[in-house]
N, C-alpha and C positions, 0 to 999 in steps of 0.2 A: 572376315567379320569377325569371327571368333576371338583372332588376336587385338583386334580394334576394341572390341566389347572387355576382353581381359584387360587390357591397359585402360582403358575408361574406369573401370572398377578400380583398379590400382590407385589411380591419380585421385578417387574421389573417397576413398578410404582412410579413416582416423580410426585414432584410439577411443576418442570419445565426441560425442554431438550433443550440443547443448541446443535446444530450441527457445527461443527470447535471450533478450539482452537486458530486461529490467533488473529488478533489485536482486531477486533470485538467480536470474541468467547470469549475472554479473559475479556472484559468488561463486557459480558453478565453473566458471570458465577460469576465475582468480584459482580457486583448488585444484581443480585438474591439472591446469597448465603447471603450476608449482610442485605438483608432485609428478611431473615428468611427462604427462598423457599429451600426444598432438591432440588438440582439440579444436573443432569446427563448431562456432557459434552462427547461428541460422537466424535471421532476424526480418519479420517480414515487411518492416520497414526500411527508409533510407537512411545512410551514414549521418551520425551528427558526431563531430570530432570535438572534445573537450577545449574550449577557448576559440576553435575556429568555425564553429556552427552555432554559435549562441548570438545572434543578429543582432538584438535588441537589447542585450546584456548591459549597456553602456548609454542607452537612449537617455537623453533628458525629455522632460514632459515637453518642451516646446518642439521637440523634434518630431513628436506624434501627429500624424495626419489627423487623430479626431480628439476632440477634448478628453482628457484621461484615459485615451486609448480604448473609449468605447466604439464597438465595433457600432455600425449601422444597424437598426432592427431589420431591414430587410436581407442584409448580409448574415445574422445571426438566425434568422428565421428559414432562410434558402439553403446555408449549407451546416449550421451547428443547432438544430432544433432541440437534440437532445443533450450537447455539451452545454449548450447555455443555461441549461436547468437550474445548475450549480447555483446562477447568479452572480458568479466571481470569475471563474475560470479562463473561458475565452474571451481574450481581449486583443487590441493591436499588438500587444507585447508579447502574446503567448500563443495565438493560434495556430503558428506551426508546429508546437507541440501536443495538439489535440487533432483527433481524427474528423474530416470532414463525414457529417452522418449521412449525408445525399449520395457517397460515395462507398459506405460501409452500413449496409441496412441490417435491420434483425428484426422479428415480431413480437411485439409486446402482447402477450397473452393476458398479462395484468402490467402495470406499468412498472417499467425498471429503466432506472437511470443510469445506462450503461456509460461511465466517463472513462475515455481510454486515448491514449496515445500510441502511434506506431510508428517507431524510429528506434536506431541506436540508442538504448539508455531506457528507453520505455517511459513508465512513470517516476522513475528514480528522479527524472529533472523537474517531476510537478507534483511531487509527495508533499504532505504536511510535515515530515521530518519529524514527528513526535516518537519518541522511541521507549518504549516500555516493555519489560518482561512479561511474559504470563507467570502466572503463579501456583503453587503448590495447589492450591483451591481450584485451579481452572482444568488443571489436567485431571483432577479427581472429580469435577463436576458432574459428567453424564453419570458416573456409577454411581456416584453419591444420590443424586437426584431420580434415578431411574428414566433418563433421558437418551433416546438414539442409542448409541455404543460406546463402550469404555475406549478412552485414550490406548495404543497401547506403549506409552512411554510416559513417566512421571517428570516432575521437574527435575528431578538430580538427573536424569538421563541429560537434561538439555544445560544445564546450569552452566558447566567448563564450556560449552559452545557459546553459550551469551556472553562470556567473558572474553572469550576468542575474538568475537567479532566485534563486540564492543569497543576494545582495544585498538582494533584496524580501522574501525569507521569514524569513530571519535564520538562520544555523547558528554554534552554538556548536561549535568544535574546535580542534584543534592541527596544523599544517604538519608534516608529518613527512619530505616530499622521497621517496616511495617515486612510482615509475612504475605500480605495480600497483595503488594506491591514491591518485590524484591529489589534489593539495592544491587547496584552494578559497578563496573569499572568507568567512573566518571572523569572527565574534565570540570574545572570549576562551572559552577553553575551561572547562568545569566543572574542578573540583578532585578530583583522585583522594584518597582517604583513607589513613589511614597504612598501613593492609594491603596494598591496592593499591600503593600506590609502594614498599613493599617487594617485594612480589610483581613488579614491574616491574625493578628493579634485579636482583632475584637470576634471575630467568629470563633476561632478556636477557642477562646473563653468561656463562649456560650455553649458551643460544641465540641469538646474536647474529642470525641471519636471522630471528628472532620478534619482531616488533617489538610492543610492547603501546601503548597511547594510549589518552586519554579518547576515549568516543564521541563520534560527530559527529551534533549532535542539534538540531532544529529548536527550540531554546529560545532566547530573546532572554536575554543575559547583558549587552549593550551596546547598548541600543537605539538606531537611525539617528533621523532626525529624520522621515524617511518613515514609519516606523514607529509613532514614538510620534502622528503626525498621524492614524494611522488607528485610534488609541485604545487601541495597543499597549504592553505596559509590560514589565518585566524579569521573568524568573522567579522566584518566590518559595519554590522547593523544596518545593511543599506533596504533590507527586507524586499529585493527584487528577485527573490530565490527561484520562483517558476520561470524565468527568463532564461536560467543556467549561470551559475556564479562563475564569473571570470578569476575568482580567486579560489576556487575548489574548497570554499569554507564549509560548506554543508555536504553531506555524503551523497554520491550518484555514483552510477555505474561507470558514468563516462569518466568522472575526475579521479577514481580510485581503483577500482575492482579490475575493469578493463585496461586500464593503464598497468595495474600489476601485472595482469595476465600476457599483455603485448610484450613487456620486458622480457619474458621467459623466452621469446622465439617459439612456443610452442600453440601460439594461437591465429588462426583464421578465423578473419570476420568476414562474413557473408549477409549483406544487406539485400533488400530486396529480393528475399528469399523466404516464399510462403509454404511452411510444411503442409501439406494437404492430409497425409498420413504416416503410418508406421507401417514398415514392412516384417512382415513376420516370416520365419524360417520354421515350416513345420518339422524337418528333419531334425532339426538341432533343437527345436522347442523353443528359439529365442526370437528376440527382435535382430533382425539382421542392419537396420538402416532406416531410413524417411525418403519420403517422395517429398519432391519440392518444385514449386511452380515458380517461375523467375516473375515477379511484378512488372519488369520493364520491358519483356521481350515475350512473354509468355511461354518460354521454353520449359519443358518438362525435363526433371534429372532425379538422379538418385544419387544417395550419399550412404556410405556406410560405416558402421563403427561396431566395436564391442559392447559398448555400455552408450545408452542415451539418458539424457535428461531433458526432461519435460519443464520448462519455466516460462511459459508462454502467458502465462494469466490463468487463475482459476477456471474461467468460461472457456478460454480459448485451447488450454491445455486437453481438458475435457470434450470441448468441440473435435480436435483431432484425435481422440482417444474412440469418440463416438463414430468418427468418420472412417475409422481403421478397421474395416471387416472383413473377415476371413473365413474359413471352413471352421477355424480354431475357436473365432470370436465373432459370431454370427452379428451379435447384438454391440458391438463396439470392444475395442481392445481391454483386456482384463476385465471385463464387466459381468463374468458369471454371478455375481453378486445382485446386479441390477440396480446397483447404487451410482454408478457411472451418472453423472450429471445430475444428481440428486441432493438434497441437503444444503441448497444454496443460503449462505448466511451472509449478513452485512452489518453495521452497525447502526442502529436508528438515531437520529439526532434532529435537530429543527426544534428542541425544547429546552427551556431555561427563564433565565429573567433579566431584567435592567434594570438600572437606578440610577440616578442623579447624585451626584457627590460633593458636598459643601465643606468648606473651609480649608483648601489646598490651593487656592487660587494664585498665591506667590509663588508655585513651586510648578516644576515640568519636568521634562526627562530627556537624556542625552541620545539621540540619533534614532532609528527606526528598528528597534528588536524585533527580531523575526520570531519570537516565541512568547506565550503568554503564561500565565499559571495553569497549575493543575490541582485539581480536588480529587484524590482518589476515591475508590467505591467505599462505601460504608454502610451498606445494605447486603443481609444474608452473608456472614462471613464466617457462620459458624456458632456464634453464640446468640444465646437470648436477646441480648441488647440490640443488636443489630437484625433480628431477624423478621421478614414480613410474611404474611399470612395471604396476601392478596396477588404475589408471583415471586417467581423464582429468579436466580441472578440478579445483576445489579448495574451499576453505571457510575461513571466517573464525569467530571467537569473538566474543560476547557475555558480559558477565558482571561480577563484581563481589564484594565482601566486605562483609560487615554483620554486627551482632548483633542478636539479636532484642530486642524491647522488652515492656513491660508483658502486652501480649496477648498473648504467648508460649504461655501455658498457662492459657487461660481455663476451661478444663474439667478441670484438675488437680485432685489432693489439697488438703486442707488449708483453713482458713479463719482469719479475724481476723487481728490486729495482725502477727503472725509471717509469716502468707502475704502480706498487702498488703506489709510490709517487704521481704520477698525478692522480689517482683517490681517493685520500685523500684530493684533494680539489673539493669543489661543483661546477656543471656546471653553466651554464650561466641561468640568470632568463628567465622565460617565463610567459606569462599571458593568461588564457582563458577565453571565455565565451560561454556557452552552454544554447540554449534557449529550453525553457518548452511550448509548444502552447496547446490552448484548442480545440478541436476537437467536433463539432455540434454533437448533438443527431439525426441521421438518422435513420428511422425505417426499412430499409433493411440491415442496418449493424446487422447482426442476428445470433443466434447460434440455431440450430434444433439438435435433436437427431438423430444419426445414428445408425438403428437398424441392419445395416449389416455389421457393424464393431462392434465387441463386444472386451472388455479389458478381462483381463485373468481370471477377475472372472465371466464372461458372461455377463455382465451389457452392455448396449448400450453406445456408444461412443458419442463425441460430435462432430459436423460438424459446422466449423466457415467462416462466410464471412462477412470480414469487410475492408473498403477500407476509405482511405481519399478523400477529393473532393477538388474543386476548392478555396473553403474559406479559406483552410488549407493551400493549395499550396501557394496563394497570400500571406498568413501570414509566411510561409517559406522565400519568398523572402525578406521580410521586417525585419526578425528576422536576416538575415544574414547581410543585409546591415546596422542595427541599431547595430549591434557588432561591425562592422567594425568602423563604426561613434565612438562609446564609446571610443575604445581603440586608433584610431587616435587622439582623442580630449585630450588623455593623454599622447600624445607624444611619444607613443611606436613606434618601428620600427618594417617594415617587417611584416606588420599586411596583413594577409590573412583569407579571410573568405571563408568557407566551409558549402557546404550541402551535409554531406555523405550518404543520403538516410534515409528512415523511413520505416518500415511494424509495423502496428498497433501490438499492443501488448507488443512492444519493450520498452515502459515506463513504463510498470510493474503496471498499474493505471487502468486496466481495469475495468469499472464498466457500470451502467445503464441497465442491462436485465429485472429488475421488478421495474419499476421507480416507485416514489412517484407521487401524483397526486390529483387534486380535485374531478375529475369524473371518478367515476368506467367503464364507457364505454371507456376511453382513457388511463389508466393506472392500476397497478397493486395492489399498497400500497396508504393508507391514509396518513394523517398528521403525525400520531404517528406510521409508519412504519408498519400497520397492513395490513394483507391482506385484500382488500375489501369485497371479499366474504367468509372470514372466517377469524374473527377477534382475535382468539385464537393464529394466527402464525403470527411472526414478522419477518420481513427480513430488517438487519441492516448492512448489509457489504455493499459493493460498488455497488451490485444489485439495492440499492434503491435510487440511484442519478439519478437526473433528467438533469440536465447538469453538465459539467464538470470543471468549471472555468478554471485555468492555473496553480493553485497549487496544490503541494502535497495534496491527499485528505484524508489521514488516519485519520488526527486530526477529520476530519466531520465525518467517518466512527465512532470513538469512542464517539463521542459527541451523533450522533444520537441513537447510541446503549445506554449509559446512559439514557437518555430521553425516549426510547421507554421501558426498565425496569422500571422506575418509573411510567410510564402509566400502564403497566402491571399488576403491584402489586396493583396500586390503582384500577383498572377494577377488577382483582380478587377478592378484599375485599368487591365490591360492588356486587358480584356475576354474573359477566358478563360473567365469564366461569370458 
């Protein structure tokens, strides 16, 4: 038996283990394998192979079972009552990339819209692809404002890693020379349409401090040789991205990082592998591996490595750590600070304005551009002109102008040639701006384990209690009013501001559950994303975030992961683990 156990352990031992295969997990796999480490990637969901497993990527509208792919209400309510809260995510074309809520329960102590997908590639297949750097003021914000704890790094620490990541993934965008929205390594930007160009000209003339630029998006517009060698190609403006892109034109783990990792021959992918906990070796004072539950067979096993990267998403990485109790960590792995699971953040949205546009009826646009315009933050930038007394931090806008097409009135009145002819003409121009605002890190916005509610595998589920406060509510008032100001400044008509309400989680940018910090007494991770109390475990997904900024965070997760992998390999060579 001893010989069998020894053999089993040898066969289940790797140089590195990565938990999760989404945006951060894919990057960890790429970096560690390319640096020579035999790496096991554990993904709790099924395999999704690039090109092979995008069943609806080329489906035409008339091939769908339901009109416009809209699922019947009974299916949505029965299987996707949380995922459907977005209003757009779960359709006939995309439902296979989102979890069934009836099979993945959690407890909402306050409403939390947990939008997720369990499969190889994770949400890298369905993300919004907006790609922005956090700025120097973002990394300094907590220290400056006296909020929570200070980041243990600054923008200069991450800038070369932003460069490195951007070159690999491919980001289209325009350099603007703004300190609060740092420029990057961009491919040519996508083009604004005629109304957006008019909006930019008119609004910037009225408000010079409010820059309007093309969204910075992880879509290839001028692929590099490296990107082409991976089988990726230029964006075709299909705007069917969440189905999986057969051209590899937008960045995903499936089309890029995992492909690069596989080519090293150092990668082993193990899908349907639910990591339940970390294994701590008290004699060594290190983590020795992870416990895994096979999602198909129910079989339990253990895998071992010198270094472990948790990249399972902010809530799930923290959940694994909370479930990893021992004599050394009775309250959760690395939780001596009692900060594990706390400080949950997101970006609040669903507030802005819409307007009708006159004067461009003879103009249209080519294709279905999968991107829009961006208005960077213009509040609380450190100068008197941008300062607000009613709230801290700031927000940006995403938006754009468009005309409805033939499918704008499928349920309307009329029939025959007259109606058909009418629908061949595009509808009226409209322009919309939607805000994304920063949420402060509140210690009582937290997740805990719920041992009273188990999932279908018998594992404890999460209990979530997160809310926004007066700072965010005051910001939302400004987000609506300023959007109205911008659209009115452009001379557009019937400008309507709106706050449609927001529940945490709806931004799908959850983060902060195992924050980085300088002091082990007040944080979980150090400046290199290592767990303070167990340095051969790295956490590089959204859990690591100390503050949220107001920009999409995925690029920062990628840069932190690449940087942490570099540190881990160097530390391993020094014999630190």
